[in-house]
mmCIF file of the C-alpha atoms, coordinates in Angstrom:
data_MODEL
# 
_entry.id   MODEL 
# 
loop_
_atom_site.group_PDB 
_atom_site.id 
_atom_site.type_symbol 
_atom_site.label_atom_id 
_atom_site.label_alt_id 
_atom_site.label_comp_id 
_atom_site.label_asym_id 
_atom_site.label_entity_id 
_atom_site.label_seq_id 
_atom_site.pdbx_PDB_ins_code 
_atom_site.Cartn_x 
_atom_site.Cartn_y 
_atom_site.Cartn_z 
_atom_site.occupancy 
_atom_site.B_iso_or_equiv 
_atom_site.pdbx_formal_charge 
_atom_site.auth_seq_id 
_atom_site.auth_comp_id 
_atom_site.auth_asym_id 
_atom_site.auth_atom_id 
_atom_site.pdbx_PDB_model_num 
ATOM 1   C CA . MET A 1 1   ? -0.113  -8.230  42.711 1.00 0.00 ? 1   MET A CA 1 
ATOM 2   C CA . THR A 1 2   ? -1.503  -10.533 40.040 1.00 0.00 ? 2   THR A CA 1 
ATOM 3   C CA . ALA A 1 3   ? -5.236  -9.944  40.521 1.00 0.00 ? 3   ALA A CA 1 
ATOM 4   C CA . LYS A 1 4   ? -7.133  -6.682  40.472 1.00 0.00 ? 4   LYS A CA 1 
ATOM 5   C CA . PRO A 1 5   ? -10.892 -7.287  40.826 1.00 0.00 ? 5   PRO A CA 1 
ATOM 6   C CA . VAL A 1 6   ? -13.210 -5.213  38.685 1.00 0.00 ? 6   VAL A CA 1 
ATOM 7   C CA . PRO A 1 7   ? -16.624 -3.951  39.856 1.00 0.00 ? 7   PRO A CA 1 
ATOM 8   C CA . THR A 1 8   ? -18.829 -4.957  36.911 1.00 0.00 ? 8   THR A CA 1 
ATOM 9   C CA . ASP A 1 9   ? -22.535 -4.068  36.864 1.00 0.00 ? 9   ASP A CA 1 
ATOM 10  C CA . VAL A 1 10  ? -23.369 -7.563  35.600 1.00 0.00 ? 10  VAL A CA 1 
ATOM 11  C CA . ASP A 1 11  ? -21.334 -10.761 35.612 1.00 0.00 ? 11  ASP A CA 1 
ATOM 12  C CA . ILE A 1 12  ? -18.910 -11.156 32.707 1.00 0.00 ? 12  ILE A CA 1 
ATOM 13  C CA . HIS A 1 13  ? -16.396 -13.897 31.985 1.00 0.00 ? 13  HIS A CA 1 
ATOM 14  C CA . GLU A 1 14  ? -13.221 -13.801 34.077 1.00 0.00 ? 14  GLU A CA 1 
ATOM 15  C CA . LEU A 1 15  ? -11.187 -13.644 30.881 1.00 0.00 ? 15  LEU A CA 1 
ATOM 16  C CA . PHE A 1 16  ? -12.478 -10.074 30.521 1.00 0.00 ? 16  PHE A CA 1 
ATOM 17  C CA . SER A 1 17  ? -12.947 -8.998  34.137 1.00 0.00 ? 17  SER A CA 1 
ATOM 18  C CA . GLY A 1 18  ? -9.591  -10.420 35.231 1.00 0.00 ? 18  GLY A CA 1 
ATOM 19  C CA . ARG A 1 19  ? -7.461  -8.877  32.488 1.00 0.00 ? 19  ARG A CA 1 
ATOM 20  C CA . TRP A 1 20  ? -5.712  -5.687  33.535 1.00 0.00 ? 20  TRP A CA 1 
ATOM 21  C CA . SER A 1 21  ? -2.608  -3.698  32.610 1.00 0.00 ? 21  SER A CA 1 
ATOM 22  C CA . PRO A 1 22  ? 0.067   -3.832  35.320 1.00 0.00 ? 22  PRO A CA 1 
ATOM 23  C CA . ARG A 1 23  ? 3.290   -1.843  35.375 1.00 0.00 ? 23  ARG A CA 1 
ATOM 24  C CA . ALA A 1 24  ? 5.145   -4.174  37.731 1.00 0.00 ? 24  ALA A CA 1 
ATOM 25  C CA . PHE A 1 25  ? 6.807   -6.950  35.719 1.00 0.00 ? 25  PHE A CA 1 
ATOM 26  C CA . SER A 1 26  ? 9.397   -9.510  36.738 1.00 0.00 ? 26  SER A CA 1 
ATOM 27  C CA . ASN A 1 27  ? 12.387  -10.239 34.516 1.00 0.00 ? 27  ASN A CA 1 
ATOM 28  C CA . GLN A 1 28  ? 11.407  -13.909 34.216 1.00 0.00 ? 28  GLN A CA 1 
ATOM 29  C CA . PRO A 1 29  ? 11.551  -14.934 30.527 1.00 0.00 ? 29  PRO A CA 1 
ATOM 30  C CA . VAL A 1 30  ? 8.364   -15.787 28.660 1.00 0.00 ? 30  VAL A CA 1 
ATOM 31  C CA . ASP A 1 31  ? 8.217   -19.394 27.520 1.00 0.00 ? 31  ASP A CA 1 
ATOM 32  C CA . ARG A 1 32  ? 8.607   -19.604 23.740 1.00 0.00 ? 32  ARG A CA 1 
ATOM 33  C CA . ALA A 1 33  ? 5.565   -21.876 23.465 1.00 0.00 ? 33  ALA A CA 1 
ATOM 34  C CA . HIS A 1 34  ? 3.496   -19.219 25.242 1.00 0.00 ? 34  HIS A CA 1 
ATOM 35  C CA . LEU A 1 35  ? 4.608   -16.599 22.728 1.00 0.00 ? 35  LEU A CA 1 
ATOM 36  C CA . HIS A 1 36  ? 3.547   -18.927 19.905 1.00 0.00 ? 36  HIS A CA 1 
ATOM 37  C CA . THR A 1 37  ? 0.192   -19.416 21.637 1.00 0.00 ? 37  THR A CA 1 
ATOM 38  C CA . VAL A 1 38  ? -0.622  -15.718 22.032 1.00 0.00 ? 38  VAL A CA 1 
ATOM 39  C CA . LEU A 1 39  ? 0.354   -15.012 18.429 1.00 0.00 ? 39  LEU A CA 1 
ATOM 40  C CA . GLU A 1 40  ? -1.747  -17.951 17.233 1.00 0.00 ? 40  GLU A CA 1 
ATOM 41  C CA . ALA A 1 41  ? -4.739  -16.546 19.116 1.00 0.00 ? 41  ALA A CA 1 
ATOM 42  C CA . ALA A 1 42  ? -4.213  -13.215 17.360 1.00 0.00 ? 42  ALA A CA 1 
ATOM 43  C CA . ARG A 1 43  ? -3.939  -14.997 14.006 1.00 0.00 ? 43  ARG A CA 1 
ATOM 44  C CA . TRP A 1 44  ? -7.518  -16.250 14.349 1.00 0.00 ? 44  TRP A CA 1 
ATOM 45  C CA . ALA A 1 45  ? -9.091  -12.861 15.049 1.00 0.00 ? 45  ALA A CA 1 
ATOM 46  C CA . PRO A 1 46  ? -11.888 -11.763 12.693 1.00 0.00 ? 46  PRO A CA 1 
ATOM 47  C CA . SER A 1 47  ? -11.180 -9.279  9.909  1.00 0.00 ? 47  SER A CA 1 
ATOM 48  C CA . SER A 1 48  ? -13.052 -7.638  7.056  1.00 0.00 ? 48  SER A CA 1 
ATOM 49  C CA . ASN A 1 49  ? -12.881 -9.835  3.947  1.00 0.00 ? 49  ASN A CA 1 
ATOM 50  C CA . ASN A 1 50  ? -10.424 -12.002 5.910  1.00 0.00 ? 50  ASN A CA 1 
ATOM 51  C CA . LEU A 1 51  ? -7.625  -9.583  4.929  1.00 0.00 ? 51  LEU A CA 1 
ATOM 52  C CA . GLN A 1 52  ? -5.827  -10.025 8.276  1.00 0.00 ? 52  GLN A CA 1 
ATOM 53  C CA . PRO A 1 53  ? -4.050  -6.631  8.142  1.00 0.00 ? 53  PRO A CA 1 
ATOM 54  C CA . TRP A 1 54  ? -2.280  -7.035  11.480 1.00 0.00 ? 54  TRP A CA 1 
ATOM 55  C CA . ARG A 1 55  ? 1.455   -7.497  11.846 1.00 0.00 ? 55  ARG A CA 1 
ATOM 56  C CA . PHE A 1 56  ? 3.268   -8.174  15.119 1.00 0.00 ? 56  PHE A CA 1 
ATOM 57  C CA . VAL A 1 57  ? 6.991   -7.521  15.514 1.00 0.00 ? 57  VAL A CA 1 
ATOM 58  C CA . VAL A 1 58  ? 8.252   -9.515  18.517 1.00 0.00 ? 58  VAL A CA 1 
ATOM 59  C CA . PHE A 1 59  ? 11.279  -8.509  20.594 1.00 0.00 ? 59  PHE A CA 1 
ATOM 60  C CA . ASP A 1 60  ? 12.343  -11.163 23.079 1.00 0.00 ? 60  ASP A CA 1 
ATOM 61  C CA . ARG A 1 61  ? 15.315  -9.901  25.074 1.00 0.00 ? 61  ARG A CA 1 
ATOM 62  C CA . THR A 1 62  ? 16.457  -13.484 25.834 1.00 0.00 ? 62  THR A CA 1 
ATOM 63  C CA . ARG A 1 63  ? 16.828  -14.190 22.089 1.00 0.00 ? 63  ARG A CA 1 
ATOM 64  C CA . ASN A 1 64  ? 18.064  -10.856 20.723 1.00 0.00 ? 64  ASN A CA 1 
ATOM 65  C CA . GLU A 1 65  ? 19.031  -8.287  23.349 1.00 0.00 ? 65  GLU A CA 1 
ATOM 66  C CA . ALA A 1 66  ? 20.239  -5.751  20.762 1.00 0.00 ? 66  ALA A CA 1 
ATOM 67  C CA . ALA A 1 67  ? 16.941  -5.720  18.830 1.00 0.00 ? 67  ALA A CA 1 
ATOM 68  C CA . PHE A 1 68  ? 14.982  -5.584  22.079 1.00 0.00 ? 68  PHE A CA 1 
ATOM 69  C CA . GLN A 1 69  ? 17.039  -2.587  23.223 1.00 0.00 ? 69  GLN A CA 1 
ATOM 70  C CA . ARG A 1 70  ? 16.426  -0.733  19.943 1.00 0.00 ? 70  ARG A CA 1 
ATOM 71  C CA . ALA A 1 71  ? 12.677  -1.234  20.398 1.00 0.00 ? 71  ALA A CA 1 
ATOM 72  C CA . PHE A 1 72  ? 12.887  -0.303  24.095 1.00 0.00 ? 72  PHE A CA 1 
ATOM 73  C CA . ASP A 1 73  ? 14.717  2.907   23.185 1.00 0.00 ? 73  ASP A CA 1 
ATOM 74  C CA . THR A 1 74  ? 11.672  4.088   21.194 1.00 0.00 ? 74  THR A CA 1 
ATOM 75  C CA . LEU A 1 75  ? 9.428   3.981   24.281 1.00 0.00 ? 75  LEU A CA 1 
ATOM 76  C CA . MET A 1 76  ? 8.616   7.288   25.952 1.00 0.00 ? 76  MET A CA 1 
ATOM 77  C CA . PRO A 1 77  ? 10.797  7.837   29.054 1.00 0.00 ? 77  PRO A CA 1 
ATOM 78  C CA . THR A 1 78  ? 7.859   7.314   31.434 1.00 0.00 ? 78  THR A CA 1 
ATOM 79  C CA . ASN A 1 79  ? 7.178   3.939   29.817 1.00 0.00 ? 79  ASN A CA 1 
ATOM 80  C CA . GLN A 1 80  ? 10.865  2.987   29.824 1.00 0.00 ? 80  GLN A CA 1 
ATOM 81  C CA . LYS A 1 81  ? 10.871  3.404   33.597 1.00 0.00 ? 81  LYS A CA 1 
ATOM 82  C CA . TRP A 1 82  ? 8.359   0.658   34.306 1.00 0.00 ? 82  TRP A CA 1 
ATOM 83  C CA . ASN A 1 83  ? 9.392   -1.540  31.353 1.00 0.00 ? 83  ASN A CA 1 
ATOM 84  C CA . ALA A 1 84  ? 12.927  -2.030  32.703 1.00 0.00 ? 84  ALA A CA 1 
ATOM 85  C CA . ASN A 1 85  ? 12.255  -5.689  33.584 1.00 0.00 ? 85  ASN A CA 1 
ATOM 86  C CA . VAL A 1 86  ? 9.854   -6.588  30.769 1.00 0.00 ? 86  VAL A CA 1 
ATOM 87  C CA . PRO A 1 87  ? 11.180  -9.616  28.835 1.00 0.00 ? 87  PRO A CA 1 
ATOM 88  C CA . VAL A 1 88  ? 9.130   -9.159  25.639 1.00 0.00 ? 88  VAL A CA 1 
ATOM 89  C CA . LEU A 1 89  ? 7.861   -6.199  23.647 1.00 0.00 ? 89  LEU A CA 1 
ATOM 90  C CA . ILE A 1 90  ? 5.533   -6.644  20.685 1.00 0.00 ? 90  ILE A CA 1 
ATOM 91  C CA . CYS A 1 91  ? 4.897   -3.833  18.219 1.00 0.00 ? 91  CYS A CA 1 
ATOM 92  C CA . VAL A 1 92  ? 1.405   -3.848  16.700 1.00 0.00 ? 92  VAL A CA 1 
ATOM 93  C CA . ALA A 1 93  ? 1.097   -2.600  13.125 1.00 0.00 ? 93  ALA A CA 1 
ATOM 94  C CA . ALA A 1 94  ? -1.668  -2.526  10.528 1.00 0.00 ? 94  ALA A CA 1 
ATOM 95  C CA . ALA A 1 95  ? -1.432  -2.682  6.742  1.00 0.00 ? 95  ALA A CA 1 
ATOM 96  C CA . THR A 1 96  ? -3.243  0.459   5.548  1.00 0.00 ? 96  THR A CA 1 
ATOM 97  C CA . LEU A 1 97  ? -3.538  -0.818  1.968  1.00 0.00 ? 97  LEU A CA 1 
ATOM 98  C CA . THR A 1 98  ? -5.337  -3.923  0.728  1.00 0.00 ? 98  THR A CA 1 
ATOM 99  C CA . PRO A 1 99  ? -3.571  -6.362  -1.619 1.00 0.00 ? 99  PRO A CA 1 
ATOM 100 C CA . LYS A 1 100 ? -5.239  -4.393  -4.466 1.00 0.00 ? 100 LYS A CA 1 
ATOM 101 C CA . GLY A 1 101 ? -3.581  -1.186  -3.254 1.00 0.00 ? 101 GLY A CA 1 
ATOM 102 C CA . GLU A 1 102 ? -6.843  0.311   -1.993 1.00 0.00 ? 102 GLU A CA 1 
ATOM 103 C CA . PRO A 1 103 ? -7.224  1.939   1.452  1.00 0.00 ? 103 PRO A CA 1 
ATOM 104 C CA . GLY A 1 104 ? -7.967  -0.676  4.102  1.00 0.00 ? 104 GLY A CA 1 
ATOM 105 C CA . LYS A 1 105 ? -10.902 1.045   5.806  1.00 0.00 ? 105 LYS A CA 1 
ATOM 106 C CA . THR A 1 106 ? -11.118 -1.426  8.692  1.00 0.00 ? 106 THR A CA 1 
ATOM 107 C CA . ALA A 1 107 ? -7.405  -2.170  9.099  1.00 0.00 ? 107 ALA A CA 1 
ATOM 108 C CA . SER A 1 108 ? -6.988  -0.521  12.498 1.00 0.00 ? 108 SER A CA 1 
ATOM 109 C CA . TYR A 1 109 ? -10.296 -1.977  13.754 1.00 0.00 ? 109 TYR A CA 1 
ATOM 110 C CA . ASP A 1 110 ? -9.299  -5.490  12.674 1.00 0.00 ? 110 ASP A CA 1 
ATOM 111 C CA . THR A 1 111 ? -5.813  -5.095  14.109 1.00 0.00 ? 111 THR A CA 1 
ATOM 112 C CA . GLY A 1 112 ? -7.293  -3.985  17.432 1.00 0.00 ? 112 GLY A CA 1 
ATOM 113 C CA . ALA A 1 113 ? -9.360  -7.175  17.485 1.00 0.00 ? 113 ALA A CA 1 
ATOM 114 C CA . ALA A 1 114 ? -6.221  -9.238  16.900 1.00 0.00 ? 114 ALA A CA 1 
ATOM 115 C CA . ALA A 1 115 ? -4.364  -7.378  19.658 1.00 0.00 ? 115 ALA A CA 1 
ATOM 116 C CA . MET A 1 116 ? -7.255  -8.012  22.042 1.00 0.00 ? 116 MET A CA 1 
ATOM 117 C CA . ALA A 1 117 ? -7.167  -11.713 21.177 1.00 0.00 ? 117 ALA A CA 1 
ATOM 118 C CA . LEU A 1 118 ? -3.438  -11.703 21.952 1.00 0.00 ? 118 LEU A CA 1 
ATOM 119 C CA . VAL A 1 119 ? -3.783  -10.074 25.376 1.00 0.00 ? 119 VAL A CA 1 
ATOM 120 C CA . LEU A 1 120 ? -6.761  -12.225 26.372 1.00 0.00 ? 120 LEU A CA 1 
ATOM 121 C CA . GLN A 1 121 ? -4.843  -15.376 25.466 1.00 0.00 ? 121 GLN A CA 1 
ATOM 122 C CA . ALA A 1 122 ? -1.892  -14.072 27.475 1.00 0.00 ? 122 ALA A CA 1 
ATOM 123 C CA . HIS A 1 123 ? -4.207  -13.527 30.454 1.00 0.00 ? 123 HIS A CA 1 
ATOM 124 C CA . ALA A 1 124 ? -5.552  -17.068 30.067 1.00 0.00 ? 124 ALA A CA 1 
ATOM 125 C CA . LEU A 1 125 ? -1.943  -18.301 30.318 1.00 0.00 ? 125 LEU A CA 1 
ATOM 126 C CA . GLY A 1 126 ? -1.334  -16.292 33.486 1.00 0.00 ? 126 GLY A CA 1 
ATOM 127 C CA . LEU A 1 127 ? 0.838   -13.709 31.738 1.00 0.00 ? 127 LEU A CA 1 
ATOM 128 C CA . ALA A 1 128 ? 0.698   -9.950  32.233 1.00 0.00 ? 128 ALA A CA 1 
ATOM 129 C CA . THR A 1 129 ? 0.338   -7.511  29.335 1.00 0.00 ? 129 THR A CA 1 
ATOM 130 C CA . HIS A 1 130 ? 0.257   -3.744  29.065 1.00 0.00 ? 130 HIS A CA 1 
ATOM 131 C CA . GLN A 1 131 ? -0.552  -1.999  25.779 1.00 0.00 ? 131 GLN A CA 1 
ATOM 132 C CA . MET A 1 132 ? 1.054   1.386   25.126 1.00 0.00 ? 132 MET A CA 1 
ATOM 133 C CA . GLY A 1 133 ? 0.630   4.170   22.622 1.00 0.00 ? 133 GLY A CA 1 
ATOM 134 C CA . GLY A 1 134 ? 3.587   5.973   24.194 1.00 0.00 ? 134 GLY A CA 1 
ATOM 135 C CA . PHE A 1 135 ? 6.418   5.227   21.800 1.00 0.00 ? 135 PHE A CA 1 
ATOM 136 C CA . ASP A 1 136 ? 8.132   7.143   19.007 1.00 0.00 ? 136 ASP A CA 1 
ATOM 137 C CA . CYS A 1 137 ? 6.615   5.713   15.821 1.00 0.00 ? 137 CYS A CA 1 
ATOM 138 C CA . ASP A 1 138 ? 9.039   7.561   13.553 1.00 0.00 ? 138 ASP A CA 1 
ATOM 139 C CA . ALA A 1 139 ? 12.073  6.328   15.492 1.00 0.00 ? 139 ALA A CA 1 
ATOM 140 C CA . PHE A 1 140 ? 10.696  2.780   15.487 1.00 0.00 ? 140 PHE A CA 1 
ATOM 141 C CA . ARG A 1 141 ? 10.014  2.940   11.750 1.00 0.00 ? 141 ARG A CA 1 
ATOM 142 C CA . ARG A 1 142 ? 13.606  4.088   11.094 1.00 0.00 ? 142 ARG A CA 1 
ATOM 143 C CA . ALA A 1 143 ? 15.156  1.559   13.479 1.00 0.00 ? 143 ALA A CA 1 
ATOM 144 C CA . PHE A 1 144 ? 13.418  -1.426  11.882 1.00 0.00 ? 144 PHE A CA 1 
ATOM 145 C CA . SER A 1 145 ? 12.821  -0.240  8.290  1.00 0.00 ? 145 SER A CA 1 
ATOM 146 C CA . ILE A 1 146 ? 9.042   -0.474  8.585  1.00 0.00 ? 146 ILE A CA 1 
ATOM 147 C CA . PRO A 1 147 ? 7.303   0.298   5.260  1.00 0.00 ? 147 PRO A CA 1 
ATOM 148 C CA . GLU A 1 148 ? 5.374   3.578   5.092  1.00 0.00 ? 148 GLU A CA 1 
ATOM 149 C CA . GLU A 1 149 ? 2.089   1.822   4.343  1.00 0.00 ? 149 GLU A CA 1 
ATOM 150 C CA . MET A 1 150 ? 2.214   0.114   7.749  1.00 0.00 ? 150 MET A CA 1 
ATOM 151 C CA . GLN A 1 151 ? 0.473   2.051   10.520 1.00 0.00 ? 151 GLN A CA 1 
ATOM 152 C CA . LEU A 1 152 ? 2.284   1.645   13.828 1.00 0.00 ? 152 LEU A CA 1 
ATOM 153 C CA . ILE A 1 153 ? -0.454  1.417   16.448 1.00 0.00 ? 153 ILE A CA 1 
ATOM 154 C CA . ALA A 1 154 ? 0.869   0.239   19.806 1.00 0.00 ? 154 ALA A CA 1 
ATOM 155 C CA . MET A 1 155 ? 3.555   -1.551  21.750 1.00 0.00 ? 155 MET A CA 1 
ATOM 156 C CA . ILE A 1 156 ? 2.600   -4.417  24.048 1.00 0.00 ? 156 ILE A CA 1 
ATOM 157 C CA . ALA A 1 157 ? 4.706   -5.347  27.067 1.00 0.00 ? 157 ALA A CA 1 
ATOM 158 C CA . ILE A 1 158 ? 4.314   -9.031  27.900 1.00 0.00 ? 158 ILE A CA 1 
ATOM 159 C CA . GLY A 1 159 ? 5.779   -10.992 30.773 1.00 0.00 ? 159 GLY A CA 1 
ATOM 160 C CA . HIS A 1 160 ? 5.157   -12.216 34.295 1.00 0.00 ? 160 HIS A CA 1 
ATOM 161 C CA . PHE A 1 161 ? 3.691   -10.154 37.119 1.00 0.00 ? 161 PHE A CA 1 
ATOM 162 C CA . GLY A 1 162 ? 6.261   -8.414  39.284 1.00 0.00 ? 162 GLY A CA 1 
ATOM 163 C CA . ASP A 1 163 ? 6.441   -6.781  42.689 1.00 0.00 ? 163 ASP A CA 1 
ATOM 164 C CA . ALA A 1 164 ? 4.454   -3.532  42.786 1.00 0.00 ? 164 ALA A CA 1 
ATOM 165 C CA . SER A 1 165 ? 6.421   -2.368  45.838 1.00 0.00 ? 165 SER A CA 1 
ATOM 166 C CA . ALA A 1 166 ? 9.484   -2.014  43.585 1.00 0.00 ? 166 ALA A CA 1 
ATOM 167 C CA . LEU A 1 167 ? 7.756   0.748   41.589 1.00 0.00 ? 167 LEU A CA 1 
ATOM 168 C CA . ASP A 1 168 ? 8.221   4.404   42.477 1.00 0.00 ? 168 ASP A CA 1 
ATOM 169 C CA . GLU A 1 169 ? 5.467   6.000   44.559 1.00 0.00 ? 169 GLU A CA 1 
ATOM 170 C CA . ALA A 1 170 ? 3.507   7.518   41.669 1.00 0.00 ? 170 ALA A CA 1 
ATOM 171 C CA . LEU A 1 171 ? 3.485   4.288   39.663 1.00 0.00 ? 171 LEU A CA 1 
ATOM 172 C CA . ARG A 1 172 ? 2.716   2.229   42.776 1.00 0.00 ? 172 ARG A CA 1 
ATOM 173 C CA . GLU A 1 173 ? -0.375  4.377   43.405 1.00 0.00 ? 173 GLU A CA 1 
ATOM 174 C CA . ARG A 1 174 ? -1.550  3.799   39.838 1.00 0.00 ? 174 ARG A CA 1 
ATOM 175 C CA . GLU A 1 175 ? -0.853  0.073   40.190 1.00 0.00 ? 175 GLU A CA 1 
ATOM 176 C CA . THR A 1 176 ? -3.019  -0.279  43.285 1.00 0.00 ? 176 THR A CA 1 
ATOM 177 C CA . ALA A 1 177 ? -5.764  2.214   42.388 1.00 0.00 ? 177 ALA A CA 1 
ATOM 178 C CA . PRO A 1 178 ? -9.234  0.746   41.770 1.00 0.00 ? 178 PRO A CA 1 
ATOM 179 C CA . ARG A 1 179 ? -10.111 -0.059  38.170 1.00 0.00 ? 179 ARG A CA 1 
ATOM 180 C CA . THR A 1 180 ? -12.759 2.234   36.726 1.00 0.00 ? 180 THR A CA 1 
ATOM 181 C CA . ARG A 1 181 ? -14.765 2.658   33.537 1.00 0.00 ? 181 ARG A CA 1 
ATOM 182 C CA . LYS A 1 182 ? -17.355 5.147   32.344 1.00 0.00 ? 182 LYS A CA 1 
ATOM 183 C CA . PRO A 1 183 ? -20.968 4.111   33.028 1.00 0.00 ? 183 PRO A CA 1 
ATOM 184 C CA . LEU A 1 184 ? -22.392 1.937   30.250 1.00 0.00 ? 184 LEU A CA 1 
ATOM 185 C CA . GLY A 1 185 ? -24.999 4.580   29.440 1.00 0.00 ? 185 GLY A CA 1 
ATOM 186 C CA . GLU A 1 186 ? -22.222 6.954   28.343 1.00 0.00 ? 186 GLU A CA 1 
ATOM 187 C CA . THR A 1 187 ? -20.751 4.552   25.798 1.00 0.00 ? 187 THR A CA 1 
ATOM 188 C CA . ALA A 1 188 ? -23.626 2.326   24.651 1.00 0.00 ? 188 ALA A CA 1 
ATOM 189 C CA . PHE A 1 189 ? -26.709 3.849   23.044 1.00 0.00 ? 189 PHE A CA 1 
ATOM 190 C CA . GLU A 1 190 ? -29.947 2.305   21.873 1.00 0.00 ? 190 GLU A CA 1 
ATOM 191 C CA . GLY A 1 191 ? -32.245 3.442   19.106 1.00 0.00 ? 191 GLY A CA 1 
ATOM 192 C CA . ALA A 1 192 ? -30.735 6.915   18.788 1.00 0.00 ? 192 ALA A CA 1 
ATOM 193 C CA . TRP A 1 193 ? -27.479 8.778   19.382 1.00 0.00 ? 193 TRP A CA 1 
ATOM 194 C CA . ASN A 1 194 ? -26.863 9.557   23.048 1.00 0.00 ? 194 ASN A CA 1 
ATOM 195 C CA . LYS A 1 195 ? -29.917 7.598   24.210 1.00 0.00 ? 195 LYS A CA 1 
ATOM 196 C CA . ALA A 1 196 ? -28.436 5.371   26.893 1.00 0.00 ? 196 ALA A CA 1 
ATOM 197 C CA . PHE A 1 197 ? -28.688 1.610   26.405 1.00 0.00 ? 197 PHE A CA 1 
ATOM 198 C CA . GLY A 1 198 ? -31.069 -0.043  28.846 1.00 0.00 ? 198 GLY A CA 1 
# 
């Protein structure tokens, strides 16, 4: 299943409505040029004072199986199950200090924008992505000697869509369940706190 329509209240661009987070991936490698493209899209995300605090650590199992396996081993067991075929993992990190050594107040916000640019570009290329918070940050930090001032935010699985029927029953149900979001009035306010937009 490569498409999962979303019931939007108003029309939005397909780049947003079509992007979703599958768990069924094939083991087909990701073209190196496509990896360059998604990282280039992330590079041009906006950031406060143009500090660009994001860092992406790429693990391509076709280029370095051992490094990929060390990253894979830090995933929570439930995430390891459906990531068995994933060809690429990307760890998303944010520099918590500015070049002047001051706290980077918008580092995680800016890094989230860069990650979103990455996954939207991947979607535009026909690739599947799934962002995860379920990994052992401490184990990852030790395995790859990540400096303490780097905040480890997420892991992104990236690859080609796979066969949902190969997933176990619980994951298959989640894969085929309708996409949902809270009503806009619960997340967007106008003029005052908790006063629904529109």
